C-alpha positions in Angstrom: -15.1 -11.8 20.8 -12.5 -9.5 19.1 -12.8 -9.0 15.4 -9.5 -10.7 14.4 -10.3 -13.7 16.4 -13.8 -13.9 15.1 -12.5 -13.7 11.5 -9.8 -16.4 12.1 -12.4 -18.7 13.8 -15.0 -18.3 11.0 -12.3 -18.9 8.3 -11.2 -22.1 10.1 -14.9 -23.2 10.5 -15.8 -22.7 6.9 -12.6 -24.5 5.6 -13.1 -27.4 8.0 -16.7 -27.8 7.1 -15.8 -28.0 3.5 -13.0 -30.6 4.2 -15.4 -32.6 6.5 -18.2 -32.5 3.9 -15.8 -33.9 1.2 -14.4 -36.5 3.5 -17.8 -37.6 4.8 -19.5 -37.9 1.4 -16.5 -39.8 0.0 -16.9 -42.5 2.6 -20.6 -42.5 2.9 -22.0 -41.7 -0.6 -25.5 -40.5 -0.5 -25.6 -39.7 3.2 -26.8 -36.3 4.2 -25.0 -34.4 7.0 -27.4 -32.6 9.5 -27.2 -29.1 10.5 -26.6 -30.2 14.1 -23.4 -32.1 12.9 -22.1 -29.0 11.3 -23.0 -26.9 14.5 -21.0 -29.4 16.7 -18.1 -29.3 14.2 -17.9 -25.6 14.7 -18.1 -26.1 18.5 -15.2 -28.6 18.3 -13.0 -26.1 16.4 -13.9 -23.2 18.8 -13.0 -25.4 21.7 -9.7 -26.3 20.1 -8.8 -22.7 19.7 -9.9 -21.7 23.2 -8.0 -24.6 24.8 -4.8 -23.2 23.2 -5.4 -19.6 24.0 -6.2 -20.4 27.6 -3.1 -22.6 28.0 -5.1 -25.9 28.6 -3.6 -27.7 25.6 -0.6 -27.3 23.4 -1.2 -26.7 19.7 -0.4 -30.3 18.9 -2.6 -31.5 21.9 -5.5 -29.4 20.6 -5.2 -30.9 17.1 -5.1 -34.3 18.6 -8.1 -33.6 20.8 -9.9 -32.2 17.8 -9.3 -35.5 15.9 -10.7 -37.5 18.9 -13.7 -35.3 19.1 -14.3 -35.6 15.4 -14.2 -39.4 15.7 -16.8 -39.2 18.5 -19.0 -36.9 16.4 -18.9 -39.5 13.5 -19.4 -42.5 15.5 -21.5 -41.4 18.5 -23.1 -38.3 17.2 -23.3 -35.0 19.2 -23.7 -37.1 22.4 -20.2 -38.3 22.0 -18.8 -34.7 21.8 -20.9 -33.9 24.9 -19.4 -36.7 27.0 -15.9 -35.8 25.9 -16.6 -32.2 26.8 -17.9 -33.2 30.1 -14.7 -35.1 30.9 -12.6 -32.2 29.8 -14.4 -29.5 31.7 -14.6 -31.6 34.9 -10.9 -32.4 34.5 -10.0 -28.7 34.1 -12.0 -27.6 37.1 -10.6 -30.4 39.3 -7.1 -29.6 38.3 -7.5 -25.9 39.0 -9.3 -26.4 42.3 -7.0 -25.4 45.2 -4.1 -25.8 42.8 -1.7 -24.1 45.3 -2.2 -26.9 47.8 -1.1 -29.6 45.3 2.2 -28.4 44.2 1.0 -29.0 40.7 2.8 -28.1 37.6 1.5 -26.7 34.2 -2.1 -27.3 33.3 -1.1 -27.4 29.6 -1.7 -30.9 28.3 0.3 -32.8 25.6 -0.9 -34.9 22.7 0.3 -38.1 24.6 -1.9 -37.1 27.6 -4.9 -36.5 25.3 -4.5 -39.9 23.7 -3.9 -41.6 27.0 -7.3 -40.3 28.3 -9.3 -40.0 25.1 -7.7 -42.3 22.6 -9.7 -45.4 23.5 -12.9 -43.4 23.3 -11.9 -42.2 19.9 -11.1 -45.8 18.8 -14.5 -47.1 20.0 -16.2 -44.2 18.3 -14.5 -45.1 15.0 -15.6 -48.7 15.3 -19.2 -47.5 15.9 -18.9 -45.4 12.8 -17.5 -48.2 10.7 -19.9 -50.9 12.1 -23.4 -49.2 12.4 -24.9 -52.5 13.3 -22.9 -52.7 16.5 -22.8 -49.0 17.1 -24.7 -49.1 20.4 -22.2 -51.6 21.8 -19.1 -49.6 20.9 -20.7 -46.3 22.1 -21.2 -48.0 25.5 -17.6 -49.0 25.5 -16.6 -45.4 24.6 -18.7 -43.9 27.4 -17.2 -46.4 29.8 -13.6 -45.3 28.9 -14.6 -41.6 29.4 -16.2 -42.5 32.8 -12.8 -44.2 33.8 -10.8 -41.2 32.6 -13.1 -38.8 34.6 -13.1 -41.0 37.7 -9.2 -41.1 37.6 -8.9 -37.4 37.2 -11.3 -36.5 39.8 -10.1 -39.0 42.4 -6.5 -37.9 41.8 -7.0 -34.2 41.8 -9.6 -33.9 44.6 -8.3 -36.9 46.5 -5.2 -34.7 47.1 -7.4 -32.2 48.8 -10.0 -34.3 50.6 -8.2 -37.6 51.1 -7.8 -38.0 54.9 -6.4 -41.5 55.1 -4.1 -42.4 52.1 -2.9 -46.0 51.7 -1.2 -48.3 49.2 -3.9 -50.0 47.2 -1.9 -53.4 47.3 -0.7 -53.4 50.9 -3.3 -51.2 52.5 -0.5 -49.6 54.5 -0.5 -45.9 55.1 1.6 -44.0 52.6 2.0 -40.3 51.6 -0.6 -38.9 49.2 0.5 -38.3 45.7 2.7 -41.4 45.4 1.9 -43.9 42.6 -0.8 -46.5 43.7 -1.7 -44.5 46.7 -5.4 -43.9 47.2 -7.9 -42.7 49.7 -11.5 -43.7 50.4 -12.6 -40.1 49.9 -10.8 -39.8 46.5 -12.1 -43.2 45.4 -15.7 -42.1 46.2 -15.2 -38.8 44.3 -14.0 -40.9 41.3 -17.1 -43.0 41.5 -19.2 -39.8 41.5 -17.3 -38.7 38.4 -18.1 -41.9 36.6 -21.7 -41.4 37.7 -21.8 -38.0 36.1 -20.8 -39.6 32.7 -23.4 -42.3 33.2 -26.0 -39.7 33.9 -25.2 -37.8 30.8 -25.2 -41.0 28.8 -28.7 -41.8 30.1 -29.9 -38.3 29.0 -28.3 -38.6 25.6 -28.9 -42.3 24.7 -31.6 -43.4 27.1 -31.5 -44.7 30.7 -31.1 -48.3 31.5 -28.7 -51.0 32.6 -26.0 -49.6 30.5 -25.8 -46.6 32.9 -24.9 -48.9 35.7 -22.3 -50.7 33.5 -20.7 -47.4 32.8 -20.5 -46.5 36.5 -19.1 -50.0 37.3 -16.6 -50.0 34.4 -15.4 -46.5 35.3 -14.8 -47.6 38.8 -12.9 -50.7 37.8 -10.9 -48.8 35.3 -9.9 -46.4 38.1 -8.9 -49.2 40.3 -6.8 -50.7 37.5 -5.1 -47.3 37.2 -4.1 -47.5 40.8 -2.9 -51.1 40.6 -0.7 -50.2 37.6 0.6 -47.2 39.5 1.5 -49.4 42.5 3.3 -52.0 40.4 4.6 -51.2 36.9 4.7 -47.4 37.3 6.6 -47.5 40.7 9.2 -49.8 39.0 9.4 -47.3 36.2 8.5 -49.9 33.6 5.7 -47.6 32.3 4.8 -43.9 32.7 1.7 -42.2 33.7 0.4 -41.9 30.2 0.4 -45.7 29.8 -1.2 -46.1 33.2 -4.0 -43.8 32.0 -4.3 -45.7 28.7 -4.6 -49.0 30.7 -7.3 -47.3 32.9 -9.5 -46.4 29.9 -8.9 -49.6 28.0 -9.8 -51.7 31.0 -13.1 -49.8 31.5 -14.0 -50.2 27.8 -13.3 -53.9 27.9 -15.3 -54.4 31.1 -18.2 -52.6 29.5 -17.9 -54.7 26.4 -17.9 -57.9 28.3 -20.9 -57.1 30.5 
């Protein structure tokens, strides 16, 4: 790490820690902030800076992502940040994999894209923080939304490579890959595995049990909802891809909340 960057990073960390400490104590008088929380706050800031420097996020998208990560840290603890980080890392790797074969555009994500994929998780984490008695329920919904976002990203990016037989999810008729609402069995399976990764991490962080199965199922259903929205509303240009992704994550959170 070069000296100017290290100095810039430490300055941002120290200032952010001071602001966070003031904000936290004001809302939760008498509560102590753990060293682990401070450590993860530093990790969030470092990730924000690196995401901009490597061209993965715009500056505004990085700030938006940092806010989402902060909400997850407050409401779900370090585990929430780990789940968000897993989604982000898997998404970046899947997007970069054989990129030349996908005719893909820029990897740099916008604030709207960040909110479309992580906004529901941030909202659920905020509810968990504001309602400690129901925190476990909201954290489950948060994890389900991230499972759906992961499933959608992996099925879309890797389905473009490994999908052998692509078809319209409504008519089951063969259509060209990459079109809205077009899926493949291979891509769908990859998406299911992606949801499984989030469920596995949830189990390691919060305990294994029936909730892990709920997360996988909700993530899968959210991914299917994504394709259905793509085949209907998005094809008619009534909504864009960001709204489709938001519908995906929201559907998964609601499914988990009802089960």
